[in-house]
C-alpha positions as CSV (number, residue, x, y, z in Angstrom):
1,M,83.6,114.3,127.7
2,I,83.9,111.1,125.6
3,I,82.8,111.4,122.2
4,C,82.7,108.2,120.2
5,R,82.3,108.1,116.2
6,T,81.0,104.7,114.8
7,P,80.1,104.2,111.2
8,F,77.2,102.7,109.4
9,R,77.7,100.1,106.6
10,I,76.1,99.0,103.3
11,S,75.8,95.2,103.1
12,L,75.9,94.1,99.3
13,F,75.8,90.4,99.6
14,G,75.2,87.6,101.9
15,G,72.8,89.1,104.2
16,G,70.5,86.6,105.9
17,S,73.6,84.2,106.6
18,D,74.5,86.0,109.3
19,Y,71.7,85.2,111.8
20,P,73.0,82.6,114.4
21,S,70.3,80.1,114.0
22,W,71.6,80.1,110.4
23,Y,75.5,80.1,110.7
24,R,75.4,77.7,114.0
25,Q,74.0,74.8,111.5
26,H,75.5,76.1,107.9
27,G,78.1,78.4,108.5
28,G,77.6,82.1,106.5
29,C,79.4,85.3,104.8
30,V,78.5,88.8,104.0
31,L,80.4,91.0,102.0
32,G,80.4,94.7,102.0
33,M,81.5,98.1,103.9
34,A,81.6,100.8,106.3
35,I,80.6,104.0,105.0
36,N,81.8,107.7,105.9
37,K,78.4,108.4,107.7
38,Y,78.6,108.1,111.2
39,C,76.7,107.6,114.7
40,Y,78.2,109.9,117.5
41,I,77.6,109.2,121.0
42,S,79.1,111.7,123.7
43,V,79.3,110.8,127.3
44,R,80.0,113.2,130.0
45,Q,79.3,113.3,133.9
46,L,76.0,115.2,134.7
47,P,76.8,118.0,137.1
48,P,74.7,117.2,140.5
49,F,72.5,120.1,140.4
50,F,69.4,118.5,139.1
51,E,66.6,116.7,140.5
52,H,67.4,113.8,137.7
53,Q,70.4,111.5,138.0
54,H,70.8,110.9,134.1
55,R,69.9,112.8,131.4
56,I,69.7,110.4,128.0
57,V,69.0,112.3,124.7
58,H,68.3,110.3,121.5
59,S,64.8,110.6,119.5
60,K,63.5,111.8,122.7
61,I,64.9,113.0,126.2
62,E,64.8,111.0,129.2
63,L,65.4,112.5,132.7
64,V,65.6,109.7,135.2
65,K,66.7,109.0,138.8
66,E,67.2,105.3,138.5
67,I,68.8,103.7,135.8
68,D,66.0,100.9,135.4
69,E,63.6,104.0,134.5
70,I,65.7,104.3,130.9
71,E,63.3,103.6,128.2
72,H,66.0,102.8,125.8
73,P,67.0,99.2,125.9
74,V,70.6,99.5,124.8
75,V,71.5,102.6,127.4
76,R,69.6,101.0,130.1
77,A,71.2,97.4,129.6
78,S,74.6,99.1,129.4
79,L,74.3,101.1,132.3
80,Q,73.1,98.2,134.5
81,V,76.4,96.8,133.3
82,M,78.7,99.6,134.2
83,Q,76.7,100.7,137.5
84,P,78.2,104.4,137.6
85,D,78.4,105.9,140.6
86,M,77.7,109.5,139.2
87,G,75.4,111.2,137.2
88,L,75.7,110.8,133.3
89,E,74.3,112.6,130.6
90,I,74.3,110.4,127.4
91,H,73.7,111.8,123.8
92,H,73.3,110.6,120.3
93,D,73.7,112.1,116.8
94,G,73.5,110.3,113.4
95,D,74.6,111.2,109.8
96,L,71.3,109.5,108.5
97,P,67.8,108.7,109.9
98,A,67.5,105.5,112.0
99,R,65.8,102.4,110.7
100,S,67.0,103.1,107.6
101,G,69.2,99.7,106.7
102,L,72.5,100.9,107.3
103,G,73.2,98.9,110.7
104,S,72.2,102.4,112.6
105,S,71.0,100.0,115.7
106,S,74.1,98.3,115.9
107,S,76.6,101.3,115.2
108,F,74.4,102.7,118.3
109,T,75.1,99.6,120.3
110,V,78.9,99.5,119.4
111,G,79.3,103.3,120.0
112,I,78.2,103.5,123.5
113,I,79.6,100.4,124.5
114,N,83.0,101.8,123.1
115,A,82.1,105.3,125.1
116,L,81.5,103.7,128.3
117,N,84.4,101.4,128.5
118,V,86.9,104.6,127.8
119,F,85.0,106.7,130.2
120,Q,86.0,104.0,132.8
121,G,89.5,104.0,131.5
122,L,88.9,100.8,129.7
123,E,89.8,100.2,126.0
124,L,88.4,97.0,123.8
125,T,89.8,95.4,120.5
126,K,87.7,95.3,117.4
127,L,86.9,91.9,118.3
128,Q,85.6,92.5,121.8
129,L,83.6,95.4,121.3
130,S,81.8,93.7,118.3
131,N,81.4,90.8,120.1
132,A,80.1,92.8,123.1
133,A,77.6,94.4,120.9
134,I,76.4,90.8,119.4
135,D,75.7,89.6,123.2
136,M,74.2,92.8,124.1
137,E,71.8,92.9,121.2
138,Q,70.9,89.2,120.7
139,N,71.3,87.8,124.3
140,V,70.9,90.9,126.7
141,I,67.7,92.6,125.0
142,K,67.0,90.0,123.0
143,E,66.4,91.9,119.5
144,H,66.3,89.6,116.4
145,V,69.1,90.9,114.7
146,G,72.1,89.3,112.6
147,S,76.0,89.4,113.4
148,Q,77.3,91.5,110.6
149,D,76.3,95.2,111.6
150,Q,78.0,95.1,114.7
151,V,81.5,93.9,113.1
152,W,80.9,96.7,110.5
153,A,80.8,99.2,113.0
154,A,83.6,98.0,115.3
155,T,86.3,97.2,112.5
156,G,85.3,99.5,109.6
157,G,86.9,98.8,106.0
158,M,85.6,96.8,102.9
159,N,85.7,93.5,103.9
160,R,84.1,90.0,103.7
161,I,83.0,88.4,107.1
162,D,82.9,84.7,107.7
163,F,80.5,83.4,110.6
164,K,81.6,79.7,111.9
165,Q,79.5,77.3,112.8
166,S,81.3,77.5,116.3
167,G,80.6,81.1,116.6
168,N,83.8,82.6,115.6
169,I,84.1,85.4,113.2
170,D,86.5,86.2,110.7
171,V,87.1,89.5,109.1
172,R,89.2,89.6,105.9
173,P,89.9,93.0,104.3
174,L,88.9,92.4,100.0
175,N,91.8,92.3,97.9
176,V,90.8,95.2,95.8
177,E,93.2,97.8,94.3
178,A,92.8,101.1,95.4
179,E,91.6,102.8,92.0
180,R,89.5,99.7,91.5
181,R,87.7,100.2,95.2
182,K,87.3,103.8,94.1
183,E,85.6,103.1,90.9
184,L,83.3,100.8,92.6
185,T,82.1,103.5,95.4
186,G,81.6,105.9,92.4
187,N,79.3,103.6,90.7
188,L,77.2,103.0,93.7
189,M,74.7,105.5,94.3
190,L,72.8,105.5,97.8
191,F,69.3,106.6,97.9
192,F,66.8,107.3,101.0
193,T,63.3,105.7,100.0
194,G,62.0,107.9,102.9
195,L,60.0,104.7,104.4
196,S,61.5,103.7,107.6
197,R,60.5,100.3,109.5
198,F,61.5,98.4,112.7
199,A,63.8,95.9,111.2
200,S,63.7,93.5,114.0
201,L,59.9,92.9,113.4
202,I,60.9,92.2,109.7
203,A,63.9,90.2,110.7
204,E,61.7,87.8,113.1
205,K,59.7,86.9,110.1
206,K,62.6,86.3,107.8
207,I,64.3,84.2,110.5
208,A,61.2,82.0,111.0
209,N,61.2,81.5,107.0
210,L,65.1,80.6,106.7
211,S,64.5,76.9,107.1
212,K,62.0,76.9,104.2
213,R,64.4,79.1,102.0
214,Q,67.5,77.0,102.7
215,A,68.4,77.1,98.6
216,H,68.1,80.7,98.4
217,V,70.4,81.4,101.2
218,F,73.0,79.1,100.0
219,K,73.1,80.7,96.8
220,M,73.3,84.3,98.5
221,M,76.4,82.8,100.1
222,E,77.8,81.7,96.6
223,M,77.5,85.4,95.7
224,V,79.8,86.5,98.1
225,D,82.7,84.2,96.7
226,E,81.5,85.4,93.2
227,A,81.8,89.2,94.2
228,E,84.9,88.7,95.7
229,N,86.4,87.0,92.5
230,I,85.2,89.7,90.5
231,L,86.7,92.5,92.6
232,A,89.9,91.2,92.8
233,S,90.2,90.6,88.9
234,A,91.0,93.7,87.2
235,S,90.0,91.8,83.7
236,R,86.2,91.7,84.6
237,P,84.0,94.7,84.6
238,L,82.6,96.0,87.8
239,S,79.1,96.2,86.0
240,E,79.3,92.4,86.9
241,I,78.7,93.7,90.7
242,G,75.6,95.6,89.4
243,H,74.0,92.4,87.6
244,L,75.1,90.1,90.7
245,L,73.3,92.8,92.9
246,D,70.0,92.5,90.7
247,E,70.2,88.6,91.5
248,F,70.9,88.9,94.8
249,W,67.8,91.5,95.4
250,Q,65.3,89.0,93.4
251,L,66.4,86.0,95.9
252,K,66.1,88.4,98.7
253,K,62.6,89.3,98.0
254,G,61.9,85.7,98.1
255,L,63.0,85.2,101.5
256,V,59.8,86.5,103.1
257,D,56.9,88.7,101.6
258,V,57.5,91.5,103.7
259,V,60.7,92.4,102.5
260,S,59.7,94.5,99.7
261,T,56.5,96.6,99.2
262,P,55.0,98.1,96.0
263,E,56.3,101.1,96.3
264,I,59.8,99.6,96.8
265,D,59.4,97.9,93.7
266,S,58.2,100.9,91.9
267,I,61.5,102.5,93.2
268,Y,63.3,99.8,91.7
269,E,61.5,99.6,88.3
270,T,62.3,103.2,87.8
271,A,66.0,102.6,88.8
272,I,66.5,100.0,86.1
273,D,64.6,102.1,83.4
274,A,66.7,105.1,84.0
275,G,70.2,103.0,83.7
276,A,70.6,101.1,86.9
277,V,72.3,97.8,86.1
278,G,71.3,96.3,89.2
279,G,70.8,97.0,93.2
280,K,69.2,96.1,96.0
281,L,67.2,97.5,99.3
282,L,69.5,97.4,102.3
283,G,68.9,96.0,105.6
284,A,66.2,93.7,106.7
285,G,63.7,94.9,104.3
286,G,60.2,97.4,104.1
287,G,62.0,100.7,103.7
288,G,65.2,102.5,104.4
289,F,68.2,103.0,101.7
290,M,68.4,101.6,98.5
291,I,72.1,101.2,96.5
292,F,72.3,100.7,92.8
293,Y,75.0,100.4,90.3
294,V,75.1,103.1,87.9
295,E,77.9,103.8,85.2
296,P,79.5,107.1,85.4
297,E,77.5,108.3,82.0
298,N,74.1,107.7,83.0
299,Q,74.6,108.9,86.8
300,E,73.1,112.7,86.3
301,N,70.1,111.4,84.0
302,F,69.7,108.8,86.9
303,K,69.6,111.4,89.6
304,K,66.9,113.5,87.8
305,K,64.6,110.5,87.1
306,L,64.9,109.7,91.1
307,S,64.8,113.4,91.8
308,H,61.9,112.7,94.4
309,L,64.6,110.5,96.3
310,I,67.3,111.9,98.4
311,H,70.9,110.9,97.0
312,V,73.6,110.2,99.8
313,P,77.3,110.0,98.1
314,F,79.3,108.1,100.5
315,D,82.9,106.5,100.5
316,V,84.4,103.8,102.5
317,D,85.2,104.4,106.5
318,D,88.6,102.3,107.2
319,E,88.5,103.1,111.0
320,G,85.4,101.7,112.2
321,S,84.2,102.8,116.0
322,K,86.7,105.4,117.1
323,I,86.8,107.9,120.3
324,I,87.2,111.4,118.5
325,I,87.5,113.3,121.8
326,N,88.7,112.1,125.0
327,K,88.6,114.9,127.9
328,S,87.1,112.5,130.5
329,V,88.5,111.7,134.3
330,W,87.1,108.6,135.9
331,P,87.5,109.1,139.6
332,G,91.1,107.2,140.4
333,R,92.3,107.5,137.0
334,N,95.4,109.5,136.4
């Protein structure tokens, strides 16, 4: 059996500039982190005692005789490439709910590509893994997604990611001292709104509107530079990140009218009244998780004011997608 652990992510600044239709013309950049909440994918050979050939367990259980019968698009496409000569059981578990704005879909894609390759005795580099996941989502199954989530999932870390007009992607760890990084993550509070959505539907509308909101996107990209400068300078208070998040959220809402909802706006207003310096909705929009910058002295009262939401403490994951159990023997492999 192979078990692969792949992190989710928190994107703080620059989201929107990681869509290929944008960065192939203008370049793009994002700043954020992979977090220690994970998607787990297990792959094992299915014993030959069943009527079905493959068993796929995700939000539903699929028992199929042919790969083309698999409903899950990423699993189906991955096995169509792999063409296994044995039955497989593939099982998915996640620490946090799907469709929540933390890049869970791309974590799944990265995780299954990683697991299936290792199952075959192959090992991809972090760059190969993220590129394979980007190709799978954007070109094979034709999802309306950007290119940052796959990179966070594959590489881990607290990084700046630059998307070149050439299509190349550069990942650079942020220059943040350990204590300052600890202070930052301690002041960022993650809450689940209880609202889920299909990100690709919102992203499709956002992509279609980018050409009309170029000034917004360029300003959001400038915030990546500003955030990087704040984090690298010990003389600048980290609360500036909170103020920058608030500014970014106002711009993000202006990209397309489906990014926020009255429920989300109400949560945000409550959070600011309860002591948050700033915050934003994570992911494409419409629901999922929200992140807030809250000074330590205000955090207990803040949690009480938002007690109707689920608070999820987190830290940075520095490893990226990782095989944590490898007990598989592929035919012909020693």
